[in-house]
C-alpha positions as CSV (number, residue, x, y, z in Angstrom):
1,X,0.0,0.0,0.0
2,X,1.2,3.5,-0.7
3,X,2.2,5.4,2.4
4,X,-0.7,7.5,3.7
5,X,-3.1,6.1,1.1
6,X,-5.4,3.3,1.0
7,X,-4.2,2.0,-2.5
8,X,-1.9,-0.4,-4.0
9,X,0.4,0.8,-6.8
10,X,2.2,-1.6,-9.2
11,X,4.5,-0.3,-12.0
12,X,6.0,-2.4,-14.8
13,X,8.8,-0.8,-16.8
14,X,10.7,-2.1,-19.9
15,X,13.6,-0.7,-21.9
16,X,12.2,-1.4,-25.3
17,X,11.5,0.9,-28.2
18,X,8.8,2.9,-26.5
19,X,5.5,4.1,-27.9
20,X,5.3,7.3,-30.0
21,X,3.4,10.1,-28.3
22,X,0.9,10.2,-31.1
23,X,-0.1,6.5,-30.4
24,X,-0.2,6.6,-26.6
25,X,-3.8,7.8,-26.3
26,X,-4.8,4.7,-28.2
27,X,-3.0,1.8,-26.5
28,X,-5.8,1.0,-24.1
29,X,-8.4,0.5,-27.1
30,X,-9.3,-3.1,-27.9
31,X,-7.6,-4.3,-31.2
32,X,-5.1,-1.4,-31.4
33,X,-1.5,-2.4,-31.4
34,X,1.7,-0.6,-32.1
35,X,3.5,-4.0,-32.9
36,X,3.4,-5.8,-36.2
37,X,1.2,-8.8,-35.7
38,X,0.0,-7.6,-32.2
39,X,-3.5,-8.4,-31.2
40,X,-4.2,-5.2,-29.3
41,X,-5.6,-7.1,-26.3
42,X,-2.9,-6.7,-23.6
43,X,-3.2,-3.2,-22.4
44,X,-7.0,-3.1,-23.3
45,X,-7.5,-6.0,-20.9
46,X,-5.3,-4.3,-18.2
47,X,-7.5,-1.2,-18.5
48,X,-10.7,-3.3,-18.3
49,X,-9.6,-5.2,-15.2
50,X,-7.9,-2.3,-13.3
51,X,-10.3,0.5,-14.1
52,X,-13.6,-0.9,-15.0
53,X,-13.8,-3.9,-12.7
54,X,-11.8,-2.7,-9.7
55,X,-12.2,1.1,-9.7
56,X,-8.5,1.7,-10.1
57,X,-6.3,3.8,-12.4
58,X,-3.8,2.9,-15.1
59,X,-1.3,5.3,-16.6
60,X,1.3,5.1,-19.3
61,X,4.7,6.9,-19.5
62,X,6.6,6.1,-22.6
63,X,9.4,7.7,-24.6
64,X,10.7,6.4,-28.0
65,X,14.0,4.6,-27.7
66,X,13.9,4.6,-23.9
67,X,11.1,2.3,-22.9
68,X,7.7,2.3,-21.3
69,X,6.3,2.3,-17.8
70,X,2.7,1.2,-17.1
71,X,1.5,2.1,-13.6
72,X,-1.6,0.3,-12.0
73,X,-3.3,1.8,-9.0
74,X,-5.8,-0.4,-7.1
75,X,-8.1,0.9,-4.3
76,X,-7.1,-0.4,-0.9
77,X,-9.0,-2.9,1.1
78,X,-12.5,-1.7,2.0
79,X,-14.6,-4.3,3.8
80,X,-17.8,-2.7,2.7
81,X,-16.9,-3.0,-1.1
82,X,-17.5,-6.3,-2.7
83,X,-15.1,-7.4,-5.3
84,X,-15.6,-10.4,-7.6
């Protein structure tokens, strides 16, 4: 859990080719891919699970030729909230 907050943050970083700024707004859309032969399901499914199903947040920080960081933030444990 993040200090002073009731949330869990997970960041995944790679040192790959990065995602051009013009394409970053679309990477969470189903069937959109920046890779040749990609399905466009990975980040779209992450967005669906984190944001839509668990009320969290997902963000992307990517720079061409430097890599990409995807950060996931999940709400903390709330006994009154039911999660399936």
